[in-house]
C-alpha positions in Angstrom: 178.9 147.1 68.3 179.8 150.3 66.5 178.9 152.5 63.6 180.1 149.9 61.2 178.2 146.9 62.4 175.3 145.4 60.4 176.6 147.2 57.3 177.2 144.0 55.3 181.0 143.7 55.8 181.2 142.6 59.4 180.5 139.4 61.2 178.0 140.6 63.9 177.4 138.9 67.2 174.1 139.4 69.0 175.4 138.4 72.4 178.6 138.2 74.4 178.6 134.4 74.2 178.2 134.4 70.5 181.1 136.9 70.2 183.4 134.8 72.4 182.5 131.6 70.5 183.4 133.3 67.2 186.7 134.6 68.6 187.5 131.1 69.8 187.1 129.8 66.3 188.5 132.9 64.4 190.7 130.7 62.2 187.6 129.1 60.7 186.0 132.4 59.6 186.3 132.9 55.9 187.8 136.0 54.3 185.5 138.8 53.1 184.0 138.4 49.7 185.0 140.9 47.1 181.6 142.6 47.5 182.0 142.8 51.3 185.6 144.1 50.9 184.3 146.9 48.6 181.6 147.8 51.2 184.3 148.0 53.9 186.6 150.2 51.7 183.7 152.5 50.7 182.8 152.9 54.4 186.4 153.6 55.4 186.7 156.2 52.6 183.6 158.0 53.9 184.8 157.8 57.5 188.5 158.8 57.0 188.4 161.0 53.9 185.0 162.6 53.5 183.9 162.9 57.1 186.6 164.9 58.8 186.0 168.6 58.9 189.1 170.4 57.9 189.1 173.5 60.0 190.6 176.7 58.6 188.6 179.2 60.5 189.6 178.0 63.9 192.8 176.1 64.7 193.0 173.9 67.8 196.3 172.7 69.1 196.5 169.9 71.8 199.5 169.8 74.2 200.1 166.6 76.2 202.7 166.0 78.8 203.0 163.7 81.7 201.9 166.4 84.1 198.8 167.6 82.2 197.0 168.0 78.9 195.8 171.3 77.5 194.4 172.8 74.3 194.7 176.1 72.7 192.3 177.6 70.1 193.2 180.3 67.6 190.7 182.2 65.5 192.0 182.8 62.0 189.3 185.3 60.7 188.8 188.9 61.7 185.4 190.2 60.4 181.7 189.2 60.6 181.7 188.9 56.9 184.5 186.3 57.0 182.6 184.3 59.6 179.6 184.0 57.2 181.7 183.2 54.2 184.1 180.7 55.8 183.9 177.4 53.8 184.4 175.2 56.8 181.7 176.9 58.9 179.4 177.0 55.9 179.7 173.2 55.3 179.0 172.5 59.0 176.1 174.9 59.1 174.6 173.4 55.9 174.8 170.0 57.4 173.2 171.1 60.7 170.4 172.8 58.8 169.5 169.5 57.1 168.9 167.0 59.9 167.9 164.2 57.5 171.4 163.9 56.3 172.7 161.0 58.5 176.4 162.0 58.4 178.6 164.9 57.8 180.5 164.4 54.5 182.6 166.8 52.5 183.1 165.8 48.9 186.6 166.6 47.7 186.7 168.8 44.5 187.8 165.8 42.4 184.9 163.8 43.8 182.1 166.3 43.3 180.4 164.3 40.6 181.4 160.8 41.9 178.7 158.8 43.7 179.0 158.8 47.5 178.6 155.8 49.8 
């Protein structure tokens, strides 16, 4: 189960047994229809292109080694006014202020007038 199940482009199992039975006969499962494939591609576009929040106000760097993992944050703005005008923080605050929006999506400039998922 995941965020993408029961969206019309997956083969969903309601139990562990049903899932294992399907996996055992995976070669018999037919390919996605063109409509199902379009749904999957639209979902992926929303998830991988529109949903990530490109942070410019704050930069977080992750460092990983065999000994330990750490992260370091850097704030890229200097004044209170910049905090209120920062496009990345505005987009996040606008989404948080509208709890009926199910997911955080940022339309790209060339997609402003295109229909979303």
